[in-house]
C-alpha positions in Angstrom: -5.3 0.9 8.1 -2.9 0.4 5.5 0.5 -1.2 6.6 2.9 -3.0 5.0 6.9 -4.0 5.8 7.7 -3.3 2.3 6.1 0.0 1.6 0.5 -2.5 7.4 -31.1 -2.6 21.2 -30.2 -1.3 17.8 -31.0 2.3 18.6 -28.6 2.3 21.9 -26.0 0.7 19.9 -26.4 3.5 17.1 -26.4 5.8 19.6 -23.2 4.6 21.3 -21.7 4.4 18.1 -22.3 8.0 17.4 -21.0 9.1 21.1 -17.6 7.5 20.7 -17.4 8.9 17.2 -18.0 12.5 19.1 -14.7 11.7 21.1 -12.5 11.4 18.3 -14.1 13.1 15.5 -13.6 16.9 14.8 -16.7 19.2 14.3 -16.2 19.0 10.6 -18.2 21.7 9.0 -20.9 20.7 6.6 -20.2 21.0 2.8 -21.2 19.6 -0.5 -19.4 16.7 -1.2 -16.2 17.3 -3.3 -16.4 13.7 -5.0 -19.0 11.2 -6.3 -19.0 7.5 -6.8 -16.9 6.4 -9.6 -14.1 8.8 -8.9 -10.6 7.5 -9.4 -7.4 9.2 -8.4 -4.1 7.6 -9.8 -0.7 7.9 -8.3 2.8 7.3 -9.1 4.6 5.6 -6.0 8.4 6.7 -5.3 10.9 4.9 -2.6 13.8 7.0 -1.5 12.8 9.3 -5.1 12.6 6.2 -6.8 9.7 5.0 -8.9 8.5 1.6 -7.4 4.8 1.5 -8.6 1.5 3.2 -9.2 -2.0 3.3 -7.0 -5.1 4.1 -7.4 -7.4 5.5 -4.9 -11.3 4.7 -6.2 -14.7 6.1 -4.4 -17.1 3.4 -5.1 -20.1 4.8 -2.9 -22.8 3.2 -1.4 -21.9 -0.5 -1.4 -24.1 -3.8 0.0 -21.8 -6.7 2.1 -24.0 -9.9 3.7 -27.1 -7.4 4.0 -25.3 -4.3 5.5 -24.8 -1.0 3.7 -21.5 0.8 3.6 -19.4 3.3 1.6 -16.8 1.3 0.1 -13.2 3.3 -0.7 -10.8 1.1 -2.2 -6.9 1.2 -2.1 -4.8 -0.5 -4.9 -0.9 -0.5 -5.2 1.4 -2.7 -7.7 4.4 -2.6 -8.9 7.2 -5.1 -10.2 7.3 -7.5 -7.0 4.2 -6.1 -5.3 0.4 -5.9 -5.2 -1.5 -4.6 -2.2 -5.3 -4.0 -2.6 -7.3 -2.6 0.5 -11.1 -2.4 0.3 -12.5 -0.3 3.3 -16.1 -0.6 3.8 -17.0 2.7 5.9 -19.7 4.2 7.7 -21.5 6.4 5.3 -22.1 9.4 7.9 -18.8 9.2 9.9 -16.2 7.8 7.4 -15.3 5.2 10.3 -14.2 1.9 9.2 -16.5 -0.9 9.6 -14.5 -3.6 7.8 -11.4 -3.4 5.8 -10.3 -6.3 3.3 -6.5 -6.2 1.8 -5.4 -8.6 -0.4 -1.2 -8.8 -0.2 1.6 -10.0 -2.6 5.2 -9.1 -1.9 7.9 -10.9 -3.4 5.5 -14.0 -3.7 4.3 -14.1 -0.2 0.9 -13.4 -0.5 -1.7 -12.7 2.5 -5.1 -11.6 3.0 -6.2 -10.0 6.3 -9.7 -9.1 7.2 -10.0 -6.1 9.9 -13.4 -5.9 11.4 -14.1 -2.8 13.7 -16.3 -2.8 16.4 -16.9 1.1 17.1 -18.7 1.2 19.9 -15.8 -0.7 22.1 -13.2 0.4 19.9 -11.9 -3.2 19.1 -10.7 -4.4 16.3 -10.4 -8.1 15.0 -7.8 -8.8 12.9 -7.6 -12.3 10.6 -4.6 -13.3 8.4 -4.5 -16.3 6.3 -1.0 -16.8 4.8 -0.6 -20.2 2.8 -2.3 -22.6 5.2 -1.6 -20.6 8.4 -4.7 -18.6 10.1 -4.0 -16.2 12.7 -6.6 -14.1 14.7 -5.6 -10.7 17.1 -7.8 -8.6 18.5 -6.7 -5.1 19.1 -8.3 -2.8 22.2 -9.0 0.8 21.6 -10.7 3.5 23.8 -13.2 4.8 21.5 -13.9 5.3 18.1 -11.0 4.0 15.3 -10.1 5.6 12.1 -8.6 5.0 8.8 -6.1 7.0 7.1 -8.1 6.8 3.8 -11.6 7.4 5.6 -10.3 10.6 7.3 -9.1 11.7 3.9 -12.4 11.5 2.1 -13.7 13.2 5.4 -11.7 15.7 5.4 -12.3 16.6 1.3 -16.0 16.4 2.2 -16.5 18.5 5.5 -13.6 20.4 5.7 -13.6 24.6 5.0 -10.8 25.3 2.6 -9.2 27.3 4.8 -9.6 25.6 8.2 -6.8 26.3 10.8 -8.1 23.3 12.4 -6.5 20.2 14.4 -7.7 16.6 13.9 -7.0 13.7 16.3 -7.2 10.5 14.2 -7.0 7.4 16.3 -5.8 4.6 14.2 -5.5 0.9 15.1 -1.9 1.2 16.1 -0.9 4.6 16.3 -3.0 7.9 17.5 -1.6 10.9 15.8 -3.1 14.7 15.6 -3.1 16.2 12.1 -3.1 19.8 11.5 -2.4 22.2 8.5 1.3 23.7 8.3 1.2 26.0 5.4 -0.5 27.1 2.2 1.7 26.2 -1.0 1.6 25.7 -4.9 1.9 22.4 -5.9 2.3 20.7 -9.4 0.6 17.3 -9.7 -0.8 15.8 -13.1 0.5 18.5 -15.3 -1.1 21.3 -13.4 -0.3 23.6 -10.6 -2.7 23.6 -7.5 -3.4 25.6 -4.5 -2.8 23.4 -1.8 -2.6 23.0 2.2 0.1 20.8 3.5 -1.2 18.5 6.4 1.5 17.2 8.7 0.8 14.5 11.4 2.4 14.5 15.0 4.0 12.2 15.9 5.6 12.4 12.4 3.8 10.0 10.4 1.9 11.3 7.6 2.1 14.1 5.4 -0.6 14.9 3.0 -0.9 18.0 0.4 -4.4 18.6 -0.1 -6.1 20.6 -2.8 -7.8 23.9 -1.7 -10.2 23.9 -5.0 -13.6 22.6 -5.0 -12.4 18.8 -5.9 -10.4 18.7 -2.6 -8.1 16.4 -4.0 -5.2 14.7 -2.0 -2.4 15.5 -4.3 0.3 13.7 -2.4 -0.1 11.7 0.3 3.7 10.2 2.1 3.5 7.7 5.0 0.2 5.8 4.1 1.7 2.5 2.5 3.8 2.2 5.7 7.6 2.4 4.6 9.8 5.5 5.3 10.4 7.4 2.5 7.2 5.8 0.5 5.6 8.8 -1.5 2.5 8.8 -3.6 2.2 11.7 -6.0 -1.3 12.4 -8.0 -0.8 11.9 -11.9 -4.4 11.6 -12.9 -7.9 11.9 -12.0 -11.4 11.1 -13.4 -14.8 11.9 -11.8 
């Protein structure tokens, strides 16, 4: 989950996780991964058409934390008066989040947020630390819970270029259906790409996806959490 006011027996358990995920995740088509560990995508961030900062999406790949194996995606955004870093630890098979750790500094107001996902029960434990104050909140969902960036990487890895499929994406505070709207030419980072525009219902996210083998997310609107905030790709490194 990325949101912010300014821009927020072992076998049985494994089977239960897979069963829960099957209720939410679409039948993605198997494909060769479009990205590898070390990939970094750079974006300019604009709010209401005015540049507010820059952001990066980094695919770090397999990592370990507290003896558990994850796949790590890092989102980081910064500007003159804000910083937001989100470390998204996902299941390497489903790309569903297991743990999200955020560091936020907005106008000097700092928060650390940890989201712990139980994909069996659908519950999310959110721990916030702001100064000397710590709060804990438990969110209850039905079935597996997604993360918008986890969805983007799963889409890149497994969705056919011309797939007309709709995707039900269950986020911690919002359930959406994301579907392709139309194809178009899109200019980003000094190049013209053949792209597919994906939009969500309810209207929250718009994602322009490159149709080449790289499957790059060229523009992402709505993920930072502020109306009229858009990220457009300005650079890419494998």
